[in-house]
N, C-alpha and C positions, 0 to 999 in steps of 0.2 A: 437783267443780270442774273436771273435765277438759274441759268445753266451753270454758273460758276460753282454751285454747291448743291448736291443732291442729298437731302436729309434721309431719304429712304436707304441710301447706301452707307450711312454713317452708324458707327457703334455708340455714338453719344446718345444718352437717354433723353428723349424729349418729354418735357414736363407739361401737364395740363392740370386743370382744377380737380380732375379725378384721381391723379396719382402723385401730385407734388408732395403732399404731406407724408404719405406712406414711405416714398422713396427717400426724402430728405431726413425724416425722423430716424430711419434706419441706417443712415450713413454716418460713419465717424467723421469724415470730412467730405464735403461736396463742393465742387467749384461749378458754379452755374453761369452760363453765357446767356445774358438777356440781350437779344438782338432784334433787328428789323431787316427783313429782306431787301428793302429799298435802300438800305444804308450800305454805301460802298465799303466802309471800314468793317462793318459786320461780315460782308462777303469775304474780305481779305483775311479776317480772323478764322473763319471756319476751318480751312485745312490745317492751320497751325494748331488750333485747339484740339482737333482730332488727333493729329500725330502726337501731341503732348499727352493726350489720354492714353494712347497705345503705349508710349514709353512708360508711363506710370503703372499701367496695368500689369506690365511684366514684373515690376518690383512689388506691387501690392495686388496679387491676384484675387484676394478675397473681395467679392463684389461690394461688400459693405465697408471695406476699409476706406476706399477712395471712390467717389462717384463723380464722373464729369457729365454734366447735364446742360440742357439748353431750353430756353423759353422763347418762342416766337411772340414778341410783344404786340404785333399787330393782331395775331390770332387770339391772344390771351391778355387782352388789356386789363382784365381784372387782377391778374397775378402781377403785371407791371405796376399797377396802382397799389397793390398790396405792399410791395417792396419798395415803393417810391422810386421807380425807374423812370428817368426822363431823358437819358442820352443813351446812345448805342455805339458800339456794343458796351455793355457793363458787365464786369466779371465780379460776382459776389461769392464769398466764402460762407459756407454753413457748417456747423458742427452739431450733430445730433438734432438737426432741424431748426437750430437757432442761427439766424443770420448774424454774422460778425459785423461790427460797425465799420471796419476798415475794409474797403473794397481792394481788389487787386489793381495796382497801378504801375506795375513793372513793365518791362519790355514785352512786346507782343511777339515772342519768339518761342519756339519749342523748348529751347534750353532754359530760358528764364521762367516759363510757366511750370515746367517740370521741377526746377530747383525750388521754386515757391511752394510746391506741394510737399516736396521732401522736408522743407523747413517746417511746414505745418504738421507734419507727421512725427517730427523729433519730440522727444519727451520734454514737456514743460516743466517738470518737477526735478529739482536737484536732490539726489539722495545723499544725505550726510553720513559719514562714517564715524563721527565723534560729535558729542553734543557741544564740544568747544567750538565747533564750526558755526554753530547757531549763535553763540555769544559774540561772534565777531562779524555778523552780517552787516551789510551796508545799511546804517540806520537813516540814510537820506531817502531810502526806498521804502515802499510798503511791502512788508513780508508776511506771508501766510505760511505757518509751519504745522505739518501734520505728524502726529506721533501714533504709530500703528504697531499692533502685535505682529501682523504679517501683511505682506503685499498682496497675497491672493485672498482678498476679502471684500465683501460688498462695501464696507466703509471706505477702503482705499479706492475702489473703482469709482465711487461717487466723487471722492476728492479729485480724482484724476479727470473726471468729466468737467468739474468746475475749473481746474487748472487750465485745461485745454481752451476753454472760453476766455478766461480772464488773465492769461499769462502776459499779455501786453501791458496790463495794468498793475500787476503785483509780481513780486518774486515768490515762487513756490518752493518749498523745501519739505523733505520727509525723512523720517528716521524709523527704523524697524527693529522688532525683536529686542535683544538685550540692550542695544544702544538706546532705544526709546523707553526702556522700562521705567526709568526714574520719573518720566513725565506721564506715565500711564497708570497713575495710582487709583484712578476711578474708571479705567478703561481707555480705549482710543480717544485721542484728544487732538483738536485743532485750535491753534491760537493765531492772533493777529498781533504783529509787532509793528506799530505805527512809526512814522518818521519821527526823529528826535531821539537823542541818547537817553533821556530820562523819561520818555513817554511810557506809561505803564502798558503791559501786555493786556489783551482782551481775549476771553475764552468763548468759544462757541459752545452754547448750551443745548442746542437742539439735536434732533436725530441726525446721525452721520450717514444714514441711508436715504434720507429724504432729500432728493436733489433740489427740489424747489426751495426748501428752507435754507440749506447751506449755500446755495447759489445766491439767494437774495441777501444773506448775511455777508458773504464774501464780497459781492458786488458793492454793497454799502460801504465796506471798508477799503476796497481797492479803488473805487471811482470816487474821487472828492466831490462833495456837494457843489463846490465852486471850483470849476476847472479854468485853467488858463487857456486862452485861445491865442494861437500863434500862426505864423505863415504856413507852418507845416501841417497843422491839424485843422485848419479852417474849413477846408471842404468836407472833411470827414464829419465835423460838428454840424455843418449845414445839412448834410445828407441824413442826419438823424430826424430832420423834419420838424424840429421844435423851434419856436422863436427864441431869441437870445435876450436875457437880462444881463447887461454888461456893465461892470465897473472899469472905467478908464482911470488908471492911476499911474503915477511915476514909479519906476522900477523899485526905487528904494523907499517908497512910501508904504511900508508894511502895516502902518497903523490903520490907514484907511481900508486896506484889504481886510485886516482882522475885523474891523467894525462891520464891513459889508458881510463877511462870512457869518458873523454872529447874528446879524439881523436877518439874513437869509434863512438861517437854521431856526431862528426864533419865529419869524413871521411867515415863511413860505415853504416849510417842510412838506406841507400838504399839497403844494403845487409841483413837487418834483414829479416829472413825467409829463407835464404840460408845457414846461419852459426850461431852457438850459440856463444855468447860472454860471456866468463866466467873468473873468477879469482879463484886461488887456493892458499892455505897456503903451502909455500915452505917446511916448517918443516914437515907437515903432509904427503905431496906428494913427498917424496924423491925419491921413486922408478921411477916415470915418469921422474923426472929430471935426474936420473942416466942413464935412457933410451936414453937421448939426450946428455950424457956426461956432465952434469951440477950437481952442488950441491947447497944447500941453500946459500952458500957463493957467488954464482954467481947471485943470485937473485937481482933485478927483471929480469925475463926472459919471452919473449913472444914466443909462439909456436902454431902451428896448429897441431891438431890430426885429420886426415882424416879417422881413423879406419883402415887404411892399413899401414900408416907410420906416424911418426911425423917429422915436419919441424920446424926449429928454425929461428925466425926473426933475422937477423944479429946483430943488436945492438940496445939496448933499447933506447939510446940516440937519435936514428933516428926517434923515435916515432912521434915527432912533425914535422918532415920534411913533407911539403904538399904532400899528395897523396902516401907517402911511405907505410903506413900500408894498404891502400886500395889496392895498387898494389900487395902486398903480398897475399891478400885474392883472388884477381882476377887471380893471377898466380895459385892458388890452383884450381880454377874453370876451368881454361883453360887447366889443365893438365901439366903446365910447371913445377911446383914443382916436381911432380911425375917423369916426364921425365928427368929432370936434376939430380934428385937423383940417377937415374940409368945410365945416359949417360954423366953427367957433363954439365957444362954451355956452352952456345955458346962461341966461342973464343972472341967475342966483348961484351959479356954480363956478368953481375955479378949476380949469382944466389941468390935469396932471402934466400935460405936455405943453403948458402955457408958454414956457421959455422960448418956444420957437413958433408960436402961433402966427407971427407976422409972416410966416412962409406958407400960410394955408392956401393961397392961390396956386402955389407950386411946391408942395411939401417934398422934403428930400426923400428920394428913394433909398432902399436898403444899400448899404455899402459893403454888405457881405453876401453878394449875390452868388448864385449857383455857378460853379466853374463847368463849362462845357468844353468839348474837345475842339471847338472851332474858334470863332472870334469872340465868343462870350466869355469874359474872364472875371474873376474876383476884382473888385476895386481894390481890396486890400492887397492883392498880389501884384497889382500894377505898382502900388506903393513900394512893395519889396523890390521891383525891378529898378526903381528910381533911387534906392538906397546905395 
């Protein structure tokens, strides 16, 4: 099938281990096609991807504004592994070298891909003309507001980079000059307005030109420690490559959710980055519950999904026992949960996953498996189809 596409005649930038960091780090926006030559769908996408690139280059002629690039995953398996690519073709968006969590899943057409890039190039920050606009922001959302003396400044350019990356997670607003003066008593200023009408504002106290610092602060505010998993974001969360610690609770059971959030913050903040903390609607996710021999009547239920097996926290009432939830997660990392699933607990030990030890001979597989473009589908998405 190689005759269908001739890379030498394409204007798409080919990435390898020698140039990938330099090219992506210098691109405002880069759309990368991770492909395999043996894949029929990869071959079908090549001419579409190239034509979309030509369309966009006419609108954004600066080579660093938008980059269309490709990676041959057979030739560069190290790059595919680095970005956790396991299906082809996969289109990933990068901003200033940072890969966005949400991959492109729209139509594989020239128009759709070009429109997607135009959308990504749109300004993610709403400029306000009166401070009254800020007092009336939607307090059900997470809002980041920047007050700057002028738009043409290093402070604002850093703020803009952060907003480009996190605009799907927060609403970004800005005010300049005389409009922002009342909020700039000690210089340019960035604040976070959390959800809730009476929730107090939080002020960023670090350097406004230090991208790493302000990005880390903003990400912490915009991305909740405990996120909800839904049918819509399940694949995206899986693609982050981290196991799940999930609270299954009834939708109106906010008390259990609050307890879970408190204990995650208290016991597991140091584990952020090694496991995703999630909560799920018991009613909607009946199939994963059945997978661990539970029903909505058993909720709230806490479980770990390692993408190989699911493990159940023995008793929700033990949630507030100091160190209990943390030990459950540490036992995942050490391999203890997996080992005890197959061989049973030590005679002097009680396995954290003991609630389903009787299934050791045939432990339940993950119910949140990777969605591939063929017959491999999320178990949870099958459940959606049945609703």
